[in-house]
C-alpha positions in Angstrom: 0.0 0.0 -0.1 2.8 2.5 1.3 4.7 1.9 -2.7 1.2 2.6 -4.6 0.8 5.6 -2.5 4.2 6.5 -2.9 4.3 5.9 -6.6 1.0 7.7 -7.1 2.2 10.7 -5.8 5.5 10.4 -7.8 3.1 10.3 -11.0 1.0 13.1 -9.4 4.1 15.7 -8.9 5.7 15.0 -13.0 2.1 16.0 -14.1 1.7 19.3 -16.4 5.2 21.1 -16.1 4.9 24.3 -17.8 8.0 26.9 -17.6 8.0 30.1 -15.9 7.5 32.1 -12.6 7.3 30.0 -9.1 3.9 29.4 -7.7 5.0 30.0 -4.0 7.9 32.7 -3.9 9.0 35.3 -1.2 6.3 36.5 1.0 3.4 34.6 -0.5 0.7 32.9 1.7 -0.7 29.3 1.0 -4.1 27.8 2.7 -4.6 24.1 2.3 -8.2 22.7 3.4 -8.9 19.0 2.9 -9.4 15.6 4.4 -7.0 12.7 4.9 -6.6 8.8 6.3 -4.0 7.7 8.4 -2.7 4.5 8.1 0.3 4.4 11.0 -0.6 3.1 13.8 -4.8 3.2 14.1 -6.9 3.9 10.9 -8.7 6.8 11.5 -10.1 9.6 8.5 -9.9 13.3 9.3 -9.9 16.8 7.7 -7.1 19.2 7.7 -6.4 22.8 7.4 -2.9 24.6 7.2 -1.8 28.3 6.4 1.7 28.8 5.2 3.8 31.8 4.8 7.3 32.0 2.5 9.8 33.8 4.3 12.9 33.3 2.8 14.5 32.9 -0.7 17.8 30.3 -1.5 18.5 32.1 -4.7 18.0 30.0 -7.9 16.6 26.7 -5.6 13.7 27.5 -4.1 12.2 28.9 -0.9 11.7 28.4 2.6 8.2 28.7 4.3 7.3 28.2 8.0 3.6 26.8 8.4 1.2 26.0 11.2 -1.1 22.6 10.7 -4.0 21.0 12.4 -5.5 17.6 12.0 -8.5 16.2 13.3 -8.6 12.8 13.1 -12.1 10.5 14.3 -12.0 7.3 15.2 -13.9 6.2 18.6 -13.1 9.4 19.6 -11.7 12.8 17.8 -8.1 13.3 18.0 -7.0 17.0 17.7 -3.4 17.9 16.7 -1.4 20.7 15.7 2.1 21.0 14.0 4.5 23.8 13.6 6.3 23.3 10.0 9.6 24.4 8.1 9.1 23.6 4.0 11.2 23.7 1.4 9.4 24.7 -2.1 11.6 23.8 -4.8 12.4 26.5 -7.2 14.8 24.5 -9.8 11.4 23.3 -11.3 10.2 27.4 -11.9 6.8 26.3 -12.6 3.6 28.6 -13.2 1.3 26.0 -12.0 3.0 23.4 -9.7 4.6 24.0 -6.2 6.6 20.9 -5.2 7.6 21.1 -0.8 9.2 18.6 1.6 10.0 19.6 5.2 10.0 18.6 8.7 7.5 19.8 11.8 6.8 18.8 15.6 3.4 17.9 15.9 1.6 18.3 19.4 -1.5 16.2 20.2 -3.4 15.1 23.1 -2.6 11.8 24.8 -5.9 9.4 24.4 -5.3 8.1 28.2 -4.8 11.4 30.3 -5.2 15.1 29.6 -1.5 16.1 29.1 -0.1 16.5 25.3 2.9 14.8 23.9 5.3 16.0 20.8 5.9 13.8 17.7 8.3 14.8 14.8 7.0 14.7 11.5 8.0 14.6 8.0 5.9 15.7 4.6 6.2 15.7 1.1 3.6 17.4 -1.2 2.6 19.4 -4.1 0.4 22.0 -5.0 -1.4 22.7 -8.4 -2.5 26.2 -9.0 -5.0 26.4 -11.9 -3.7 29.1 -14.7 -4.2 32.7 -14.3 -6.3 32.1 -10.4 -5.2 31.7 -6.7 -7.0 28.9 -6.7 -5.8 24.7 -7.1 -5.7 21.4 -5.5 -2.8 19.9 -3.1 -1.9 16.4 -1.8 0.8 15.4 0.9 2.3 12.3 2.6 3.0 12.6 5.9 4.8 10.5 9.0 2.3 12.5 11.5 -1.6 13.5 11.4 -3.2 12.2 8.6 -0.8 9.9 6.4 -2.2 11.2 2.9 -4.0 14.0 3.1 -5.6 15.8 -0.2 -8.0 18.9 -0.9 -8.2 22.4 -2.2 -5.4 25.3 -1.8 -5.5 28.9 -1.8 -2.2 31.0 -3.1 -2.1 34.5 -2.5 
């Protein structure tokens, strides 16, 4: 299952490359809203929301963004989590419609048995496809924590 998911993600990342100005440049904002599925540990469906701001440009190589992401997983009970993330947005493709990114973060979530919280490391890989001449698009992500696979809509401005 994991191999098929990785292969599908790789295929989707390589579709529709067109060269030009980057989708996600310095001082840009991005919002992802979607749903997901967790396969590691417990099978659960959930929702996801994230906000990201590009803060630093690496000349000819890409951009660094900081983000806050939130997942709500539904099993027998609702499990919320929040993740502070740092992402690298690949600039070597220089596309008008595709933003490929990867990063790491720290996820904060409630323990299921008590009212204290715990911290988990997170790593993720994803992309945004923004429709031409608009700020609206689609996104897809794979990560270690929260929903392992996320997909939905995005807005970039």
